[in-house]
Wavefront OBJ file of the C-alpha trace (Angstrom):
o trace
v 0.029 0.138 0.131
v 1.882 3.043 -1.341
v 1.653 6.158 1.839
v -0.936 8.600 0.234
v -3.411 5.166 0.146
v -2.574 4.318 3.379
v -3.300 8.047 4.316
v -6.602 8.264 3.168
v -7.581 5.177 4.403
v -6.764 6.406 7.699
v -8.474 9.825 7.430
v -11.716 7.668 5.911
v -11.744 5.772 9.167
v -11.028 8.636 11.576
v -14.013 10.647 10.358
v -16.048 7.847 9.957
v -15.110 6.823 14.130
v -15.572 10.323 15.198
v -17.917 11.532 17.442
v -18.752 14.869 16.696
v -17.137 17.005 13.858
v -13.262 16.988 14.107
v -10.716 20.497 14.248
v -7.854 20.197 11.359
v -5.895 20.282 14.632
v -7.872 17.391 16.300
v -7.305 14.995 13.078
v -3.251 15.803 13.144
v -3.420 14.786 16.553
v -5.551 11.687 15.833
v -3.764 10.917 12.369
v -0.247 11.695 12.864
v -0.102 12.503 9.040
v -0.006 16.265 9.045
v 2.344 16.721 11.927
v 5.108 18.151 9.706
v 6.382 21.373 11.440
v 5.288 23.930 8.514
v 1.099 23.965 10.069
v 0.100 25.902 6.466
v 1.925 23.217 4.217
v 0.566 20.302 6.611
v -2.964 22.040 5.984
v -2.439 22.123 2.082
v -1.799 18.413 2.326
v -5.183 18.176 3.743
v -7.209 20.140 1.668
v -5.539 17.621 -1.228
v -6.535 14.556 0.500
v -10.132 15.799 1.124
v -10.860 16.507 -2.406
v -9.025 13.381 -3.066
v -11.786 11.495 -0.719
v -14.976 13.514 -2.218
v -13.743 12.462 -5.650
v -13.591 9.231 -4.675
v -16.906 9.362 -3.418
v -16.194 9.411 0.366
v -18.847 12.262 1.748
v -16.811 14.203 3.756
v -18.787 17.061 5.692
v -17.470 20.400 6.338
v -19.786 21.650 9.492
v -18.938 25.083 11.416
v -18.337 24.436 15.040
v -19.694 27.822 15.959
v -22.380 30.880 15.641
v -19.743 32.993 13.690
v -18.552 30.320 11.699
v -14.674 30.709 12.567
v -13.897 27.131 13.410
v -14.705 24.729 11.072
v -14.931 20.397 11.515
v -15.328 17.616 9.465
v -17.228 14.631 9.670
v -17.740 11.626 7.383
v -21.805 10.768 8.533
v -21.879 6.662 8.875
v -25.073 6.311 7.043
v -24.395 8.120 4.061
v -20.991 6.609 3.687
v -22.164 2.726 4.167
v -24.530 0.915 1.449
v -28.351 0.144 2.674
v -28.972 -3.348 2.679
v -29.410 -5.033 -0.349
v -33.304 -6.578 -0.687
v -33.836 -8.431 -3.652
v -36.913 -9.786 -5.171
v -37.196 -13.416 -6.075
v -37.738 -12.572 -9.544
v -34.051 -10.400 -9.228
v -32.803 -13.416 -7.593
v -33.734 -15.591 -10.348
v -32.670 -13.382 -13.106
v -28.688 -12.859 -11.067
v -29.087 -16.753 -10.891
v -29.092 -17.062 -14.195
v -26.641 -14.513 -14.918
v -24.056 -16.816 -12.589
v -24.579 -20.026 -14.641
v -22.241 -17.942 -17.196
v -19.303 -17.480 -13.644
v -19.578 -20.758 -12.376
v -17.563 -18.442 -9.430
v -18.239 -20.169 -6.328
v -17.860 -17.171 -4.075
v -20.421 -15.388 -6.249
v -22.828 -18.205 -5.428
v -22.456 -18.419 -1.947
v -22.855 -14.307 -2.033
v -26.353 -14.731 -4.085
v -27.054 -17.490 -1.521
v -26.954 -15.094 1.261
v -29.118 -12.401 -0.525
v -31.756 -15.395 -1.679
v -32.468 -15.680 1.759
v -33.806 -12.138 2.232
v -36.017 -12.530 -0.858
v -39.772 -12.573 -0.152
v -40.122 -16.513 -1.257
v -37.363 -19.000 -1.568
v -35.179 -19.728 -4.485
v -34.124 -22.594 -5.031
v -30.363 -22.286 -6.102
v -29.253 -25.726 -6.268
v -29.413 -26.446 -10.418
v -27.224 -23.158 -10.136
v -24.133 -24.420 -12.200
v -21.547 -23.202 -14.679
v -22.833 -23.052 -18.075
v -19.283 -22.794 -19.204
v -16.668 -25.191 -19.924
v -13.274 -25.499 -18.274
v -10.948 -26.428 -21.200
v -7.826 -26.605 -18.985
v -9.439 -29.235 -16.816
v -10.117 -31.881 -19.881
v -7.062 -33.408 -21.714
v -9.333 -32.862 -25.247
v -6.281 -33.072 -27.329
v -5.213 -36.411 -25.926
v -8.956 -37.734 -26.976
v -9.028 -35.942 -30.475
v -7.096 -38.012 -32.623
v -7.739 -41.528 -31.382
v -11.403 -40.893 -31.237
v -11.507 -39.625 -34.951
v -9.186 -42.421 -35.866
v -11.308 -45.079 -34.155
v -8.540 -46.194 -32.404
v -9.031 -47.446 -28.126
v -7.477 -45.184 -25.519
v -5.818 -46.446 -22.056
v -5.916 -44.403 -19.511
v -5.850 -44.342 -15.191
v -9.196 -43.592 -13.316
v -9.674 -42.029 -10.214
v -12.952 -43.808 -8.919
v -15.346 -42.412 -6.613
v -13.822 -44.098 -3.395
v -10.520 -42.747 -4.008
v -8.950 -45.895 -5.594
v -7.051 -45.530 -8.926
v -7.989 -48.277 -11.962
v -6.489 -48.724 -15.485
v -9.255 -48.389 -18.179
v -9.288 -49.734 -21.371
v -12.079 -47.506 -24.019
v -13.517 -47.315 -27.399
v -14.062 -43.651 -27.466
v -17.328 -43.031 -29.287
v -17.901 -39.157 -28.315
v -16.703 -36.463 -26.308
v -19.842 -34.780 -24.132
v -19.974 -31.796 -22.181
v -22.437 -31.542 -18.704
v -22.752 -29.472 -16.073
v -19.454 -27.676 -17.090
v -17.554 -30.800 -17.340
v -16.366 -32.857 -20.108
v -16.989 -36.692 -20.345
v -15.535 -39.379 -22.485
v -18.450 -41.887 -23.991
v -17.182 -45.196 -25.058
v -17.291 -48.789 -24.520
v -15.124 -49.937 -21.242
v -13.420 -53.014 -23.127
v -13.494 -54.603 -19.461
v -17.413 -54.139 -18.711
v -17.856 -54.858 -22.071
v -20.707 -52.309 -21.939
v -21.039 -48.636 -22.628
v -19.567 -46.222 -19.882
v -18.772 -42.130 -19.649
v -15.653 -41.178 -17.825
v -15.114 -37.552 -16.186
v -12.148 -36.532 -18.426
v -11.039 -34.354 -15.442
v -10.823 -37.736 -13.297
v -8.180 -39.027 -15.344
v -4.825 -39.427 -13.306
v -2.666 -40.288 -16.110
v -2.251 -39.386 -19.802
v -4.584 -40.931 -22.252
v -2.719 -43.060 -24.785
v -4.297 -44.717 -27.657
v -3.249 -48.666 -28.073
v -3.977 -50.903 -30.359
v -4.646 -50.340 -34.778
v -6.571 -47.439 -36.066
v -9.952 -48.230 -37.320
v -10.484 -50.873 -34.741
v -14.082 -50.290 -34.388
v -17.289 -48.269 -34.889
v -19.491 -45.804 -32.917
v -23.122 -47.974 -32.805
v -25.371 -46.247 -35.340
v -28.345 -45.805 -32.560
v -25.849 -44.506 -29.891
v -26.871 -40.869 -28.413
v -23.700 -39.887 -26.185
v -25.804 -37.487 -24.294
v -28.158 -40.508 -22.749
v -24.913 -41.926 -20.815
v -24.068 -38.685 -18.784
v -27.707 -36.920 -18.257
v -28.828 -40.006 -15.471
v -27.247 -41.227 -12.309
v -23.268 -42.419 -12.671
v -22.039 -45.266 -11.496
v -19.505 -43.520 -9.707
v -21.489 -41.224 -7.956
v -20.874 -41.221 -4.400
v -22.900 -40.401 -1.050
v -21.146 -38.352 1.484
v -22.316 -37.408 4.351
v -21.134 -34.099 6.013
v -22.116 -32.862 9.436
v -22.801 -29.067 9.618
v -22.387 -26.468 12.141
v -26.073 -25.157 12.699
v -25.156 -21.745 10.898
v -24.227 -23.338 7.852
v -27.117 -25.614 6.965
v -27.896 -23.730 4.452
v -24.677 -24.283 2.327
v -25.757 -27.950 2.716
v -29.267 -27.340 1.824
v -27.931 -25.188 -1.114
v -25.930 -28.182 -2.531
v -29.190 -30.379 -2.341
v -28.064 -31.920 1.209
v -30.784 -34.229 2.760
v -30.532 -34.284 6.503
v -30.373 -37.891 7.827
v -29.986 -39.319 11.419
v -29.255 -42.875 10.696
v -25.254 -42.130 9.840
v -22.109 -44.078 11.153
v -19.991 -41.916 13.154
v -16.079 -43.174 13.375
v -14.570 -43.299 17.211
v -12.877 -40.567 18.368
v -14.873 -38.085 15.791
v -15.466 -34.632 16.897
v -18.439 -34.172 14.815
v -20.852 -32.185 17.846
v -24.275 -33.853 18.696
v -25.822 -31.043 17.747
v -24.752 -30.751 14.201
v -26.973 -31.726 11.648
v -25.086 -34.567 9.337
v -26.563 -33.897 5.546
v -25.928 -36.574 2.997
v -25.016 -35.046 -0.334
v -24.694 -37.163 -3.677
v -21.189 -36.475 -5.279
v -20.751 -36.877 -8.783
v -17.336 -35.491 -8.285
v -16.056 -36.016 -4.632
v -13.079 -34.283 -4.545
v -15.160 -31.025 -5.246
v -17.288 -31.774 -1.916
v -13.639 -32.316 -0.422
v -12.736 -28.698 -1.572
v -16.266 -27.473 -0.479
v -15.606 -28.836 3.186
v -12.332 -27.640 3.678
v -13.791 -23.922 2.147
v -16.226 -24.368 5.436
v -13.401 -24.706 7.623
v -14.653 -25.542 11.204
v -18.109 -25.684 10.348
v -17.854 -28.949 8.170
v -16.992 -32.627 9.263
v -16.509 -35.580 6.775
v -18.283 -38.545 8.624
v -18.441 -40.852 5.593
v -17.103 -42.119 3.548
v -13.482 -43.104 5.133
v -11.917 -42.201 1.392
v -13.518 -38.644 1.156
v -13.019 -38.267 5.201
v -8.983 -39.543 4.516
v -8.825 -37.158 1.568
v -9.831 -33.893 3.732
v -7.633 -35.097 6.582
v -4.319 -35.444 4.713
v -5.414 -32.213 2.753
v -5.662 -30.682 5.770
v -2.366 -31.834 6.801
v -0.703 -30.340 4.086
v -1.754 -27.004 4.638
v -0.933 -27.056 7.961
v 2.734 -27.967 6.948
l 1 2 3 4 5 6 7 8 9 10 11 12 13 14 15 16 17 18 19 20 21 22 23 24 25 26 27 28 29 30 31 32 33 34 35 36 37 38 39 40 41 42 43 44 45 46 47 48 49 50 51 52 53 54 55 56 57 58 59 60 61 62 63 64 65 66 67 68 69 70 71 72 73 74 75 76 77 78 79 80 81 82 83 84 85 86 87 88 89 90 91 92 93 94 95 96 97 98 99 100 101 102 103 104 105 106 107 108 109 110 111 112 113 114 115 116 117 118 119 120 121 122 123 124 125 126 127 128 129 130 131 132 133 134 135 136 137 138 139 140 141 142 143 144 145 146 147 148 149 150 151 152 153 154 155 156 157 158 159 160 161 162 163 164 165 166 167 168 169 170 171 172 173 174 175 176 177 178 179 180 181 182 183 184 185 186 187 188 189 190 191 192 193 194 195 196 197 198 199 200 201 202 203 204 205 206 207 208 209 210 211 212 213 214 215 216 217 218 219 220 221 222 223 224 225 226 227 228 229 230 231 232 233 234 235 236 237 238 239 240 241 242 243 244 245 246 247 248 249 250 251 252 253 254 255 256 257 258 259 260 261 262 263 264 265 266 267 268 269 270 271 272 273 274 275 276 277 278 279 280 281 282 283 284 285 286 287 288 289 290 291 292 293 294 295 296 297 298 299 300 301 302 303 304 305 306 307 308 309 310 311 312 313 314 315 316
């Protein structure tokens, strides 16, 4: 922070906290930024700073302190400075939710959730998902050549339970759903069409075998394999502090009483436990970490262990 910016910030704070208008001499003593020996030079600096604050939108008021206008004081009225509470209608919240789909920003989504809680009617934001696709998460460059050549591919894939498994797949198509890329193709081990999230591959996608080794079924609809339940979906039980319950409800969490509590668990009895269906448990891990002390993964153990490992890494 530059010296001038620091001076302007502290002057604003001093004028905001003042119970009554302060004279220039009082401001000099309180802020110590205008304590030069040359009083007039200090006064000119203060006047420039005061004008700069006004140009920035800070409502610095000048008030007379006596009946003869001999002594002048300065103050910032908190009511004029602070923004009013934002009260949105349900329609306005819905419009913002639609705009939010173009960014997918988690911080903005949580902020909108807090605003929606003040709306006259509840607004369901659980479907607010990114409408764009993060290209950097998907190794599309590795998939495209073998897909076009009708050549099988092999890669290591992280399953919902945290384990890695090698997959050999005839790549039929690549489709996008809810901000993620999926490879749709025939899994050689299961001899069935499956969908694989490309951001959950843990190795490079390598072509194997000869080009032209398979044909894409004429009746294949790739979207059917990513629009319904996925074999790698996982239920994650998370205990949430009462003040943060809305976080779980926003994600479609369902309260449940019948949960497994590992011995030595630090989940408080007063905390409700929500069950969340996670198509990507590792994003759930990030969400839990963001909640800090307000969330504890109860089950499954693989996701809980991932959270513990991440916390240990942060503590180093």
